[in-house]
mmJSON file of the N, C-alpha and C atoms, coordinates in Angstrom:
{"data_MODEL":{"atom_site":{
"group_PDB":["ATOM","ATOM","ATOM","ATOM","ATOM","ATOM","ATOM","ATOM","ATOM","ATOM","ATOM","ATOM","ATOM","ATOM","ATOM","ATOM","ATOM","ATOM","ATOM","ATOM","ATOM","ATOM","ATOM","ATOM","ATOM","ATOM","ATOM","ATOM","ATOM","ATOM","ATOM","ATOM","ATOM","ATOM","ATOM","ATOM","ATOM","ATOM","ATOM","ATOM","ATOM","ATOM","ATOM","ATOM","ATOM","ATOM","ATOM","ATOM","ATOM","ATOM","ATOM","ATOM","ATOM","ATOM","ATOM","ATOM","ATOM","ATOM","ATOM","ATOM","ATOM","ATOM","ATOM","ATOM","ATOM","ATOM","ATOM","ATOM","ATOM","ATOM","ATOM","ATOM","ATOM","ATOM","ATOM","ATOM","ATOM","ATOM","ATOM","ATOM","ATOM","ATOM","ATOM","ATOM","ATOM","ATOM","ATOM","ATOM","ATOM","ATOM","ATOM","ATOM","ATOM","ATOM","ATOM","ATOM","ATOM","ATOM","ATOM","ATOM","ATOM","ATOM","ATOM","ATOM","ATOM","ATOM","ATOM","ATOM","ATOM","ATOM","ATOM","ATOM","ATOM","ATOM","ATOM","ATOM","ATOM","ATOM","ATOM","ATOM","ATOM","ATOM","ATOM","ATOM","ATOM","ATOM","ATOM","ATOM","ATOM","ATOM","ATOM","ATOM","ATOM","ATOM","ATOM","ATOM","ATOM","ATOM","ATOM","ATOM","ATOM","ATOM","ATOM","ATOM","ATOM","ATOM","ATOM","ATOM","ATOM","ATOM","ATOM","ATOM","ATOM","ATOM","ATOM","ATOM","ATOM","ATOM","ATOM","ATOM","ATOM","ATOM","ATOM","ATOM","ATOM","ATOM","ATOM","ATOM","ATOM","ATOM","ATOM","ATOM","ATOM","ATOM","ATOM","ATOM","ATOM","ATOM","ATOM","ATOM","ATOM","ATOM","ATOM","ATOM","ATOM","ATOM","ATOM","ATOM","ATOM","ATOM","ATOM","ATOM","ATOM","ATOM","ATOM","ATOM","ATOM","ATOM","ATOM","ATOM","ATOM","ATOM","ATOM","ATOM","ATOM","ATOM","ATOM","ATOM","ATOM","ATOM","ATOM","ATOM","ATOM","ATOM","ATOM","ATOM","ATOM","ATOM","ATOM","ATOM","ATOM","ATOM","ATOM","ATOM","ATOM","ATOM","ATOM","ATOM","ATOM","ATOM","ATOM","ATOM","ATOM","ATOM","ATOM","ATOM","ATOM","ATOM","ATOM","ATOM","ATOM","ATOM","ATOM","ATOM","ATOM","ATOM"],
"id":[1,2,3,4,5,6,7,8,9,10,11,12,13,14,15,16,17,18,19,20,21,22,23,24,25,26,27,28,29,30,31,32,33,34,35,36,37,38,39,40,41,42,43,44,45,46,47,48,49,50,51,52,53,54,55,56,57,58,59,60,61,62,63,64,65,66,67,68,69,70,71,72,73,74,75,76,77,78,79,80,81,82,83,84,85,86,87,88,89,90,91,92,93,94,95,96,97,98,99,100,101,102,103,104,105,106,107,108,109,110,111,112,113,114,115,116,117,118,119,120,121,122,123,124,125,126,127,128,129,130,131,132,133,134,135,136,137,138,139,140,141,142,143,144,145,146,147,148,149,150,151,152,153,154,155,156,157,158,159,160,161,162,163,164,165,166,167,168,169,170,171,172,173,174,175,176,177,178,179,180,181,182,183,184,185,186,187,188,189,190,191,192,193,194,195,196,197,198,199,200,201,202,203,204,205,206,207,208,209,210,211,212,213,214,215,216,217,218,219,220,221,222,223,224,225,226,227,228,229,230,231,232,233,234,235,236,237,238,239,240,241,242,243,244,245,246],
"type_symbol":["N","C","C","N","C","C","N","C","C","N","C","C","N","C","C","N","C","C","N","C","C","N","C","C","N","C","C","N","C","C","N","C","C","N","C","C","N","C","C","N","C","C","N","C","C","N","C","C","N","C","C","N","C","C","N","C","C","N","C","C","N","C","C","N","C","C","N","C","C","N","C","C","N","C","C","N","C","C","N","C","C","N","C","C","N","C","C","N","C","C","N","C","C","N","C","C","N","C","C","N","C","C","N","C","C","N","C","C","N","C","C","N","C","C","N","C","C","N","C","C","N","C","C","N","C","C","N","C","C","N","C","C","N","C","C","N","C","C","N","C","C","N","C","C","N","C","C","N","C","C","N","C","C","N","C","C","N","C","C","N","C","C","N","C","C","N","C","C","N","C","C","N","C","C","N","C","C","N","C","C","N","C","C","N","C","C","N","C","C","N","C","C","N","C","C","N","C","C","N","C","C","N","C","C","N","C","C","N","C","C","N","C","C","N","C","C","N","C","C","N","C","C","N","C","C","N","C","C","N","C","C","N","C","C","N","C","C","N","C","C","N","C","C","N","C","C"],
"label_atom_id":["N","CA","C","N","CA","C","N","CA","C","N","CA","C","N","CA","C","N","CA","C","N","CA","C","N","CA","C","N","CA","C","N","CA","C","N","CA","C","N","CA","C","N","CA","C","N","CA","C","N","CA","C","N","CA","C","N","CA","C","N","CA","C","N","CA","C","N","CA","C","N","CA","C","N","CA","C","N","CA","C","N","CA","C","N","CA","C","N","CA","C","N","CA","C","N","CA","C","N","CA","C","N","CA","C","N","CA","C","N","CA","C","N","CA","C","N","CA","C","N","CA","C","N","CA","C","N","CA","C","N","CA","C","N","CA","C","N","CA","C","N","CA","C","N","CA","C","N","CA","C","N","CA","C","N","CA","C","N","CA","C","N","CA","C","N","CA","C","N","CA","C","N","CA","C","N","CA","C","N","CA","C","N","CA","C","N","CA","C","N","CA","C","N","CA","C","N","CA","C","N","CA","C","N","CA","C","N","CA","C","N","CA","C","N","CA","C","N","CA","C","N","CA","C","N","CA","C","N","CA","C","N","CA","C","N","CA","C","N","CA","C","N","CA","C","N","CA","C","N","CA","C","N","CA","C","N","CA","C","N","CA","C","N","CA","C","N","CA","C","N","CA","C","N","CA","C","N","CA","C","N","CA","C","N","CA","C"],
"label_alt_id":[null,null,null,null,null,null,null,null,null,null,null,null,null,null,null,null,null,null,null,null,null,null,null,null,null,null,null,null,null,null,null,null,null,null,null,null,null,null,null,null,null,null,null,null,null,null,null,null,null,null,null,null,null,null,null,null,null,null,null,null,null,null,null,null,null,null,null,null,null,null,null,null,null,null,null,null,null,null,null,null,null,null,null,null,null,null,null,null,null,null,null,null,null,null,null,null,null,null,null,null,null,null,null,null,null,null,null,null,null,null,null,null,null,null,null,null,null,null,null,null,null,null,null,null,null,null,null,null,null,null,null,null,null,null,null,null,null,null,null,null,null,null,null,null,null,null,null,null,null,null,null,null,null,null,null,null,null,null,null,null,null,null,null,null,null,null,null,null,null,null,null,null,null,null,null,null,null,null,null,null,null,null,null,null,null,null,null,null,null,null,null,null,null,null,null,null,null,null,null,null,null,null,null,null,null,null,null,null,null,null,null,null,null,null,null,null,null,null,null,null,null,null,null,null,null,null,null,null,null,null,null,null,null,null,null,null,null,null,null,null,null,null,null,null,null,null],
"label_comp_id":["MET","MET","MET","ILE","ILE","ILE","LYS","LYS","LYS","VAL","VAL","VAL","VAL","VAL","VAL","PHE","PHE","PHE","PHE","PHE","PHE","ALA","ALA","ALA","ALA","ALA","ALA","LEU","LEU","LEU","ARG","ARG","ARG","GLU","GLU","GLU","GLN","GLN","GLN","LEU","LEU","LEU","ASP","ASP","ASP","CYS","CYS","CYS","HIS","HIS","HIS","GLU","GLU","GLU","THR","THR","THR","SER","SER","SER","LEU","LEU","LEU","THR","THR","THR","SER","SER","SER","ALA","ALA","ALA","ASP","ASP","ASP","ILE","ILE","ILE","THR","THR","THR","THR","THR","THR","ILE","ILE","ILE","ASN","ASN","ASN","GLN","GLN","GLN","LEU","LEU","LEU","LYS","LYS","LYS","LYS","LYS","LYS","ALA","ALA","ALA","LEU","LEU","LEU","VAL","VAL","VAL","ALA","ALA","ALA","LEU","LEU","LEU","ASN","ASN","ASN","PRO","PRO","PRO","SER","SER","SER","TRP","TRP","TRP","SER","SER","SER","LYS","LYS","LYS","HIS","HIS","HIS","PHE","PHE","PHE","GLU","GLU","GLU","ASN","ASN","ASN","LYS","LYS","LYS","ALA","ALA","ALA","LEU","LEU","LEU","LEU","LEU","LEU","SER","SER","SER","ALA","ALA","ALA","VAL","VAL","VAL","ASN","ASN","ASN","HIS","HIS","HIS","ASP","ASP","ASP","MET","MET","MET","VAL","VAL","VAL","ASP","ASP","ASP","GLY","GLY","GLY","GLU","GLU","GLU","TYR","TYR","TYR","SER","SER","SER","ILE","ILE","ILE","LYS","LYS","LYS","SER","SER","SER","GLY","GLY","GLY","ASP","ASP","ASP","GLU","GLU","GLU","VAL","VAL","VAL","ALA","ALA","ALA","PHE","PHE","PHE","PHE","PHE","PHE","PRO","PRO","PRO","PRO","PRO","PRO","VAL","VAL","VAL","THR","THR","THR","GLY","GLY","GLY","GLY","GLY","GLY"],
"label_asym_id":["A","A","A","A","A","A","A","A","A","A","A","A","A","A","A","A","A","A","A","A","A","A","A","A","A","A","A","A","A","A","A","A","A","A","A","A","A","A","A","A","A","A","A","A","A","A","A","A","A","A","A","A","A","A","A","A","A","A","A","A","A","A","A","A","A","A","A","A","A","A","A","A","A","A","A","A","A","A","A","A","A","A","A","A","A","A","A","A","A","A","A","A","A","A","A","A","A","A","A","A","A","A","A","A","A","A","A","A","A","A","A","A","A","A","A","A","A","A","A","A","A","A","A","A","A","A","A","A","A","A","A","A","A","A","A","A","A","A","A","A","A","A","A","A","A","A","A","A","A","A","A","A","A","A","A","A","A","A","A","A","A","A","A","A","A","A","A","A","A","A","A","A","A","A","A","A","A","A","A","A","A","A","A","A","A","A","A","A","A","A","A","A","A","A","A","A","A","A","A","A","A","A","A","A","A","A","A","A","A","A","A","A","A","A","A","A","A","A","A","A","A","A","A","A","A","A","A","A","A","A","A","A","A","A","A","A","A","A","A","A","A","A","A","A","A","A"],
"label_entity_id":["1","1","1","1","1","1","1","1","1","1","1","1","1","1","1","1","1","1","1","1","1","1","1","1","1","1","1","1","1","1","1","1","1","1","1","1","1","1","1","1","1","1","1","1","1","1","1","1","1","1","1","1","1","1","1","1","1","1","1","1","1","1","1","1","1","1","1","1","1","1","1","1","1","1","1","1","1","1","1","1","1","1","1","1","1","1","1","1","1","1","1","1","1","1","1","1","1","1","1","1","1","1","1","1","1","1","1","1","1","1","1","1","1","1","1","1","1","1","1","1","1","1","1","1","1","1","1","1","1","1","1","1","1","1","1","1","1","1","1","1","1","1","1","1","1","1","1","1","1","1","1","1","1","1","1","1","1","1","1","1","1","1","1","1","1","1","1","1","1","1","1","1","1","1","1","1","1","1","1","1","1","1","1","1","1","1","1","1","1","1","1","1","1","1","1","1","1","1","1","1","1","1","1","1","1","1","1","1","1","1","1","1","1","1","1","1","1","1","1","1","1","1","1","1","1","1","1","1","1","1","1","1","1","1","1","1","1","1","1","1","1","1","1","1","1","1"],
"label_seq_id":[1,1,1,2,2,2,3,3,3,4,4,4,5,5,5,6,6,6,7,7,7,8,8,8,9,9,9,10,10,10,11,11,11,12,12,12,13,13,13,14,14,14,15,15,15,16,16,16,17,17,17,18,18,18,19,19,19,20,20,20,21,21,21,22,22,22,23,23,23,24,24,24,25,25,25,26,26,26,27,27,27,28,28,28,29,29,29,30,30,30,31,31,31,32,32,32,33,33,33,34,34,34,35,35,35,36,36,36,37,37,37,38,38,38,39,39,39,40,40,40,41,41,41,42,42,42,43,43,43,44,44,44,45,45,45,46,46,46,47,47,47,48,48,48,49,49,49,50,50,50,51,51,51,52,52,52,53,53,53,54,54,54,55,55,55,56,56,56,57,57,57,58,58,58,59,59,59,60,60,60,61,61,61,62,62,62,63,63,63,64,64,64,65,65,65,66,66,66,67,67,67,68,68,68,69,69,69,70,70,70,71,71,71,72,72,72,73,73,73,74,74,74,75,75,75,76,76,76,77,77,77,78,78,78,79,79,79,80,80,80,81,81,81,82,82,82],
"pdbx_PDB_ins_code":[null,null,null,null,null,null,null,null,null,null,null,null,null,null,null,null,null,null,null,null,null,null,null,null,null,null,null,null,null,null,null,null,null,null,null,null,null,null,null,null,null,null,null,null,null,null,null,null,null,null,null,null,null,null,null,null,null,null,null,null,null,null,null,null,null,null,null,null,null,null,null,null,null,null,null,null,null,null,null,null,null,null,null,null,null,null,null,null,null,null,null,null,null,null,null,null,null,null,null,null,null,null,null,null,null,null,null,null,null,null,null,null,null,null,null,null,null,null,null,null,null,null,null,null,null,null,null,null,null,null,null,null,null,null,null,null,null,null,null,null,null,null,null,null,null,null,null,null,null,null,null,null,null,null,null,null,null,null,null,null,null,null,null,null,null,null,null,null,null,null,null,null,null,null,null,null,null,null,null,null,null,null,null,null,null,null,null,null,null,null,null,null,null,null,null,null,null,null,null,null,null,null,null,null,null,null,null,null,null,null,null,null,null,null,null,null,null,null,null,null,null,null,null,null,null,null,null,null,null,null,null,null,null,null,null,null,null,null,null,null,null,null,null,null,null,null],
"Cartn_x":[18.396,19.774,19.975,21.057,21.429,22.663,22.533,23.662,24.48,25.796,26.689,27.709,27.823,28.79,29.729,30.937,31.98,32.455,32.69,33.072,34.372,34.941,36.122,37.299,38.056,39.259,38.938,37.765,37.389,37.382,36.881,36.86,38.277,39.202,40.591,41.223,40.945,41.53,41.031,39.762,39.196,39.468,39.872,40.062,38.782,37.656,36.353,35.397,34.689,33.717,32.352,31.92,30.624,30.56,29.579,29.329,27.853,27.387,26.002,25.992,25.054,24.901,23.444,23.235,21.886,21.884,21.184,21.075,19.905,19.033,17.891,18.347,19.583,20.095,20.603,20.763,21.282,20.094,19.855,18.712,19.09,20.365,20.813,22.156,22.514,23.823,24.939,24.837,25.889,26.044,24.949,25.027,25.647,25.351,25.945,27.457,27.909,29.357,30.017,29.402,29.956,30.004,28.969,28.938,30.026,30.256,31.317,32.693,32.905,34.188,34.347,33.261,33.334,33.751,33.295,33.662,35.062,35.496,36.787,37.46,38.085,38.656,39.632,40.293,41.234,40.514,39.2,38.421,38.054,38.376,37.902,38.276,39.499,39.898,39.065,38.596,37.796,36.368,35.796,34.417,34.292,35.403,35.398,35.602,35.922,36.14,34.811,34.724,33.485,33.113,34.069,33.803,33.253,33.24,32.733,31.265,30.92,29.552,28.815,27.496,26.691,25.401,24.899,23.642,22.867,21.556,20.685,19.763,19.833,19.025,19.192,20.441,20.856,20.501,20.043,19.764,20.766,21.386,22.348,21.64,22.32,21.734,22.806,22.367,23.308,23.344,24.127,24.348,23.145,22.181,20.987,19.87,20.113,19.093,18.735,17.451,16.974,17.113,17.647,17.786,17.055,16.742,16.0,16.486,16.073,16.419,15.946,16.79,16.477,17.089,17.575,18.207,19.595,20.031,21.411,22.06,23.126,23.846,25.185,25.498,26.773,27.591,28.884,29.818,30.867,31.239,32.258,32.875,34.118,34.796,34.202,34.424,33.941,34.636,33.937,34.481,34.643,35.605,35.817,35.746,35.332,35.234,36.328,36.442,37.509,37.057],
"Cartn_y":[55.889,55.895,54.765,54.034,52.971,53.429,53.467,53.852,52.586,52.69,51.56,51.949,51.133,51.395,50.21,50.508,49.499,49.49,48.288,48.169,47.399,47.594,46.862,47.023,45.952,46.011,46.379,46.008,46.348,47.855,48.586,50.06,50.593,50.062,50.509,50.103,48.886,48.406,49.199,49.589,50.367,51.86,52.271,53.685,54.472,53.867,54.471,54.032,54.983,54.7,54.36,55.155,54.92,55.597,55.162,55.747,55.543,56.132,55.959,55.722,54.901,54.632,54.806,55.34,55.445,54.759,53.658,52.95,51.982,52.09,51.173,49.772,49.641,48.335,47.512,48.118,47.421,46.917,45.612,45.049,43.944,43.515,42.486,42.893,42.235,42.462,42.163,41.074,40.733,41.817,42.389,43.477,44.718,44.96,46.101,45.931,44.732,44.464,44.763,44.308,44.549,46.044,46.767,48.217,48.929,48.494,49.101,48.853,47.648,47.327,48.116,48.307,49.091,50.529,51.069,52.433,52.513,51.42,51.377,50.032,49.868,48.579,47.993,48.83,48.31,47.579,47.702,47.031,45.597,45.166,43.865,42.706,42.664,41.527,41.446,42.561,42.568,42.074,42.479,42.093,40.736,40.166,38.8,37.78,38.248,37.383,36.747,35.418,34.698,34.804,35.126,35.221,36.586,37.552,38.884,38.798,39.425,39.407,40.667,40.55,41.712,41.724,42.923,43.113,44.228,44.097,45.141,45.576,46.851,47.407,46.593,46.233,45.538,44.056,43.468,42.029,41.365,40.284,39.548,38.977,39.088,38.625,37.961,37.267,36.67,37.506,37.064,37.823,37.984,37.1,37.178,38.004,38.537,39.316,40.558,40.837,41.997,43.276,44.296,45.603,46.648,47.762,48.834,50.191,51.212,52.566,52.799,53.438,53.702,52.702,51.565,50.56,51.011,50.527,50.688,49.31,49.218,47.958,48.097,47.112,47.107,45.906,46.131,45.051,45.011,43.787,43.634,42.25,42.152,40.851,39.922,38.627,37.7,38.002,37.773,38.04,36.721,36.708,35.527,35.93,35.014,35.278,34.559,34.876,34.247,33.72],
"Cartn_z":[97.803,98.222,99.231,99.079,99.993,100.758,102.07,102.925,103.202,103.014,103.233,104.296,105.337,106.406,106.537,106.964,107.112,108.556,109.107,110.504,110.702,111.875,112.363,111.4,111.221,110.39,108.94,108.471,107.092,106.893,107.858,107.782,107.591,108.355,108.263,106.943,106.485,105.235,104.036,104.067,102.96,103.093,104.298,104.615,104.318,104.745,104.504,105.604,106.166,107.224,106.632,105.653,105.024,103.671,102.874,101.569,101.254,100.189,99.744,98.249,97.811,96.389,96.002,94.821,94.272,92.914,92.84,91.574,91.63,90.673,90.6,90.229,89.697,89.287,90.468,91.625,92.8,93.611,93.545,94.253,95.233,95.235,96.178,96.782,97.855,98.483,97.497,96.742,95.773,94.712,94.252,93.275,93.899,95.159,95.854,95.961,96.282,96.355,95.01,93.927,92.59,92.275,92.666,92.423,93.215,94.45,95.268,94.653,94.141,93.498,92.2,91.459,90.222,90.515,91.639,92.021,92.621,93.268,93.962,93.687,92.523,92.152,93.178,93.943,94.945,96.078,96.167,97.206,96.832,95.622,95.136,96.045,96.544,97.376,98.659,99.158,100.377,100.118,99.001,98.708,98.035,97.606,97.087,98.204,99.392,100.553,100.954,100.87,101.183,102.661,103.519,104.953,105.364,104.438,104.743,105.148,106.238,106.746,106.324,106.207,105.84,106.651,106.863,107.571,106.887,106.889,106.36,107.497,107.794,108.881,110.169,110.45,111.679,111.72,110.619,110.559,109.624,110.094,109.272,108.04,106.872,105.612,104.763,103.714,102.77,101.489,100.531,99.305,98.409,98.525,97.678,98.305,99.477,100.17,99.354,99.229,98.464,99.285,98.635,99.273,98.446,99.116,98.441,98.944,98.267,98.672,100.1,100.892,102.294,103.253,102.728,103.583,104.005,105.163,105.61,105.557,104.794,104.645,105.348,106.181,106.9,106.45,106.266,105.953,107.047,107.454,108.487,108.398,108.856,108.818,109.884,109.72,110.747,112.072,113.152,114.462,115.217,116.114,116.938,118.385,119.181,120.616,121.362,122.629,123.382,124.703],
"occupancy":[1.0,1.0,1.0,1.0,1.0,1.0,1.0,1.0,1.0,1.0,1.0,1.0,1.0,1.0,1.0,1.0,1.0,1.0,1.0,1.0,1.0,1.0,1.0,1.0,1.0,1.0,1.0,1.0,1.0,1.0,1.0,1.0,1.0,1.0,1.0,1.0,1.0,1.0,1.0,1.0,1.0,1.0,1.0,1.0,1.0,1.0,1.0,1.0,1.0,1.0,1.0,1.0,1.0,1.0,1.0,1.0,1.0,1.0,1.0,1.0,1.0,1.0,1.0,1.0,1.0,1.0,1.0,1.0,1.0,1.0,1.0,1.0,1.0,1.0,1.0,1.0,1.0,1.0,1.0,1.0,1.0,1.0,1.0,1.0,1.0,1.0,1.0,1.0,1.0,1.0,1.0,1.0,1.0,1.0,1.0,1.0,1.0,1.0,1.0,1.0,1.0,1.0,1.0,1.0,1.0,1.0,1.0,1.0,1.0,1.0,1.0,1.0,1.0,1.0,1.0,1.0,1.0,1.0,1.0,1.0,1.0,1.0,1.0,1.0,1.0,1.0,1.0,1.0,1.0,1.0,1.0,1.0,1.0,1.0,1.0,1.0,1.0,1.0,1.0,1.0,1.0,1.0,1.0,1.0,1.0,1.0,1.0,1.0,1.0,1.0,1.0,1.0,1.0,1.0,1.0,1.0,1.0,1.0,1.0,1.0,1.0,1.0,1.0,1.0,1.0,1.0,1.0,1.0,1.0,1.0,1.0,1.0,1.0,1.0,1.0,1.0,1.0,1.0,1.0,1.0,1.0,1.0,1.0,1.0,1.0,1.0,1.0,1.0,1.0,1.0,1.0,1.0,1.0,1.0,1.0,1.0,1.0,1.0,1.0,1.0,1.0,1.0,1.0,1.0,1.0,1.0,1.0,1.0,1.0,1.0,1.0,1.0,1.0,1.0,1.0,1.0,1.0,1.0,1.0,1.0,1.0,1.0,1.0,1.0,1.0,1.0,1.0,1.0,1.0,1.0,1.0,1.0,1.0,1.0,1.0,1.0,1.0,1.0,1.0,1.0,1.0,1.0,1.0,1.0,1.0,1.0],
"B_iso_or_equiv":[0.0,0.0,0.0,0.0,0.0,0.0,0.0,0.0,0.0,0.0,0.0,0.0,0.0,0.0,0.0,0.0,0.0,0.0,0.0,0.0,0.0,0.0,0.0,0.0,0.0,0.0,0.0,0.0,0.0,0.0,0.0,0.0,0.0,0.0,0.0,0.0,0.0,0.0,0.0,0.0,0.0,0.0,0.0,0.0,0.0,0.0,0.0,0.0,0.0,0.0,0.0,0.0,0.0,0.0,0.0,0.0,0.0,0.0,0.0,0.0,0.0,0.0,0.0,0.0,0.0,0.0,0.0,0.0,0.0,0.0,0.0,0.0,0.0,0.0,0.0,0.0,0.0,0.0,0.0,0.0,0.0,0.0,0.0,0.0,0.0,0.0,0.0,0.0,0.0,0.0,0.0,0.0,0.0,0.0,0.0,0.0,0.0,0.0,0.0,0.0,0.0,0.0,0.0,0.0,0.0,0.0,0.0,0.0,0.0,0.0,0.0,0.0,0.0,0.0,0.0,0.0,0.0,0.0,0.0,0.0,0.0,0.0,0.0,0.0,0.0,0.0,0.0,0.0,0.0,0.0,0.0,0.0,0.0,0.0,0.0,0.0,0.0,0.0,0.0,0.0,0.0,0.0,0.0,0.0,0.0,0.0,0.0,0.0,0.0,0.0,0.0,0.0,0.0,0.0,0.0,0.0,0.0,0.0,0.0,0.0,0.0,0.0,0.0,0.0,0.0,0.0,0.0,0.0,0.0,0.0,0.0,0.0,0.0,0.0,0.0,0.0,0.0,0.0,0.0,0.0,0.0,0.0,0.0,0.0,0.0,0.0,0.0,0.0,0.0,0.0,0.0,0.0,0.0,0.0,0.0,0.0,0.0,0.0,0.0,0.0,0.0,0.0,0.0,0.0,0.0,0.0,0.0,0.0,0.0,0.0,0.0,0.0,0.0,0.0,0.0,0.0,0.0,0.0,0.0,0.0,0.0,0.0,0.0,0.0,0.0,0.0,0.0,0.0,0.0,0.0,0.0,0.0,0.0,0.0,0.0,0.0,0.0,0.0,0.0,0.0,0.0,0.0,0.0,0.0,0.0,0.0],
"pdbx_formal_charge":[null,null,null,null,null,null,null,null,null,null,null,null,null,null,null,null,null,null,null,null,null,null,null,null,null,null,null,null,null,null,null,null,null,null,null,null,null,null,null,null,null,null,null,null,null,null,null,null,null,null,null,null,null,null,null,null,null,null,null,null,null,null,null,null,null,null,null,null,null,null,null,null,null,null,null,null,null,null,null,null,null,null,null,null,null,null,null,null,null,null,null,null,null,null,null,null,null,null,null,null,null,null,null,null,null,null,null,null,null,null,null,null,null,null,null,null,null,null,null,null,null,null,null,null,null,null,null,null,null,null,null,null,null,null,null,null,null,null,null,null,null,null,null,null,null,null,null,null,null,null,null,null,null,null,null,null,null,null,null,null,null,null,null,null,null,null,null,null,null,null,null,null,null,null,null,null,null,null,null,null,null,null,null,null,null,null,null,null,null,null,null,null,null,null,null,null,null,null,null,null,null,null,null,null,null,null,null,null,null,null,null,null,null,null,null,null,null,null,null,null,null,null,null,null,null,null,null,null,null,null,null,null,null,null,null,null,null,null,null,null,null,null,null,null,null,null],
"auth_seq_id":[1,1,1,2,2,2,3,3,3,4,4,4,5,5,5,6,6,6,7,7,7,8,8,8,9,9,9,10,10,10,11,11,11,12,12,12,13,13,13,14,14,14,15,15,15,16,16,16,17,17,17,18,18,18,19,19,19,20,20,20,21,21,21,22,22,22,23,23,23,24,24,24,25,25,25,26,26,26,27,27,27,28,28,28,29,29,29,30,30,30,31,31,31,32,32,32,33,33,33,34,34,34,35,35,35,36,36,36,37,37,37,38,38,38,39,39,39,40,40,40,41,41,41,42,42,42,43,43,43,44,44,44,45,45,45,46,46,46,47,47,47,48,48,48,49,49,49,50,50,50,51,51,51,52,52,52,53,53,53,54,54,54,55,55,55,56,56,56,57,57,57,58,58,58,59,59,59,60,60,60,61,61,61,62,62,62,63,63,63,64,64,64,65,65,65,66,66,66,67,67,67,68,68,68,69,69,69,70,70,70,71,71,71,72,72,72,73,73,73,74,74,74,75,75,75,76,76,76,77,77,77,78,78,78,79,79,79,80,80,80,81,81,81,82,82,82],
"auth_comp_id":["MET","MET","MET","ILE","ILE","ILE","LYS","LYS","LYS","VAL","VAL","VAL","VAL","VAL","VAL","PHE","PHE","PHE","PHE","PHE","PHE","ALA","ALA","ALA","ALA","ALA","ALA","LEU","LEU","LEU","ARG","ARG","ARG","GLU","GLU","GLU","GLN","GLN","GLN","LEU","LEU","LEU","ASP","ASP","ASP","CYS","CYS","CYS","HIS","HIS","HIS","GLU","GLU","GLU","THR","THR","THR","SER","SER","SER","LEU","LEU","LEU","THR","THR","THR","SER","SER","SER","ALA","ALA","ALA","ASP","ASP","ASP","ILE","ILE","ILE","THR","THR","THR","THR","THR","THR","ILE","ILE","ILE","ASN","ASN","ASN","GLN","GLN","GLN","LEU","LEU","LEU","LYS","LYS","LYS","LYS","LYS","LYS","ALA","ALA","ALA","LEU","LEU","LEU","VAL","VAL","VAL","ALA","ALA","ALA","LEU","LEU","LEU","ASN","ASN","ASN","PRO","PRO","PRO","SER","SER","SER","TRP","TRP","TRP","SER","SER","SER","LYS","LYS","LYS","HIS","HIS","HIS","PHE","PHE","PHE","GLU","GLU","GLU","ASN","ASN","ASN","LYS","LYS","LYS","ALA","ALA","ALA","LEU","LEU","LEU","LEU","LEU","LEU","SER","SER","SER","ALA","ALA","ALA","VAL","VAL","VAL","ASN","ASN","ASN","HIS","HIS","HIS","ASP","ASP","ASP","MET","MET","MET","VAL","VAL","VAL","ASP","ASP","ASP","GLY","GLY","GLY","GLU","GLU","GLU","TYR","TYR","TYR","SER","SER","SER","ILE","ILE","ILE","LYS","LYS","LYS","SER","SER","SER","GLY","GLY","GLY","ASP","ASP","ASP","GLU","GLU","GLU","VAL","VAL","VAL","ALA","ALA","ALA","PHE","PHE","PHE","PHE","PHE","PHE","PRO","PRO","PRO","PRO","PRO","PRO","VAL","VAL","VAL","THR","THR","THR","GLY","GLY","GLY","GLY","GLY","GLY"],
"auth_asym_id":["A","A","A","A","A","A","A","A","A","A","A","A","A","A","A","A","A","A","A","A","A","A","A","A","A","A","A","A","A","A","A","A","A","A","A","A","A","A","A","A","A","A","A","A","A","A","A","A","A","A","A","A","A","A","A","A","A","A","A","A","A","A","A","A","A","A","A","A","A","A","A","A","A","A","A","A","A","A","A","A","A","A","A","A","A","A","A","A","A","A","A","A","A","A","A","A","A","A","A","A","A","A","A","A","A","A","A","A","A","A","A","A","A","A","A","A","A","A","A","A","A","A","A","A","A","A","A","A","A","A","A","A","A","A","A","A","A","A","A","A","A","A","A","A","A","A","A","A","A","A","A","A","A","A","A","A","A","A","A","A","A","A","A","A","A","A","A","A","A","A","A","A","A","A","A","A","A","A","A","A","A","A","A","A","A","A","A","A","A","A","A","A","A","A","A","A","A","A","A","A","A","A","A","A","A","A","A","A","A","A","A","A","A","A","A","A","A","A","A","A","A","A","A","A","A","A","A","A","A","A","A","A","A","A","A","A","A","A","A","A","A","A","A","A","A","A"],
"auth_atom_id":["N","CA","C","N","CA","C","N","CA","C","N","CA","C","N","CA","C","N","CA","C","N","CA","C","N","CA","C","N","CA","C","N","CA","C","N","CA","C","N","CA","C","N","CA","C","N","CA","C","N","CA","C","N","CA","C","N","CA","C","N","CA","C","N","CA","C","N","CA","C","N","CA","C","N","CA","C","N","CA","C","N","CA","C","N","CA","C","N","CA","C","N","CA","C","N","CA","C","N","CA","C","N","CA","C","N","CA","C","N","CA","C","N","CA","C","N","CA","C","N","CA","C","N","CA","C","N","CA","C","N","CA","C","N","CA","C","N","CA","C","N","CA","C","N","CA","C","N","CA","C","N","CA","C","N","CA","C","N","CA","C","N","CA","C","N","CA","C","N","CA","C","N","CA","C","N","CA","C","N","CA","C","N","CA","C","N","CA","C","N","CA","C","N","CA","C","N","CA","C","N","CA","C","N","CA","C","N","CA","C","N","CA","C","N","CA","C","N","CA","C","N","CA","C","N","CA","C","N","CA","C","N","CA","C","N","CA","C","N","CA","C","N","CA","C","N","CA","C","N","CA","C","N","CA","C","N","CA","C","N","CA","C","N","CA","C","N","CA","C","N","CA","C","N","CA","C","N","CA","C","N","CA","C","N","CA","C"],
"pdbx_PDB_model_num":[1,1,1,1,1,1,1,1,1,1,1,1,1,1,1,1,1,1,1,1,1,1,1,1,1,1,1,1,1,1,1,1,1,1,1,1,1,1,1,1,1,1,1,1,1,1,1,1,1,1,1,1,1,1,1,1,1,1,1,1,1,1,1,1,1,1,1,1,1,1,1,1,1,1,1,1,1,1,1,1,1,1,1,1,1,1,1,1,1,1,1,1,1,1,1,1,1,1,1,1,1,1,1,1,1,1,1,1,1,1,1,1,1,1,1,1,1,1,1,1,1,1,1,1,1,1,1,1,1,1,1,1,1,1,1,1,1,1,1,1,1,1,1,1,1,1,1,1,1,1,1,1,1,1,1,1,1,1,1,1,1,1,1,1,1,1,1,1,1,1,1,1,1,1,1,1,1,1,1,1,1,1,1,1,1,1,1,1,1,1,1,1,1,1,1,1,1,1,1,1,1,1,1,1,1,1,1,1,1,1,1,1,1,1,1,1,1,1,1,1,1,1,1,1,1,1,1,1,1,1,1,1,1,1,1,1,1,1,1,1,1,1,1,1,1,1]
}}}
């Protein structure tokens, strides 16, 4: 099982705090994004956003990063400082 959490404005836009997926076919962040959109087609514009950030087990990663059962994946919009 892969735990997926959403942060900041993305959480509000998706109206979802977290979800879990179980699939042996999901081995990368990009595949996870596609699986989330397949389950929730209205989320497509958010997961197609190239600026969307992702982390696995609290480490920033890119779309090709390998994930496995037991990982926690976080998605969040880019942040700016002031």
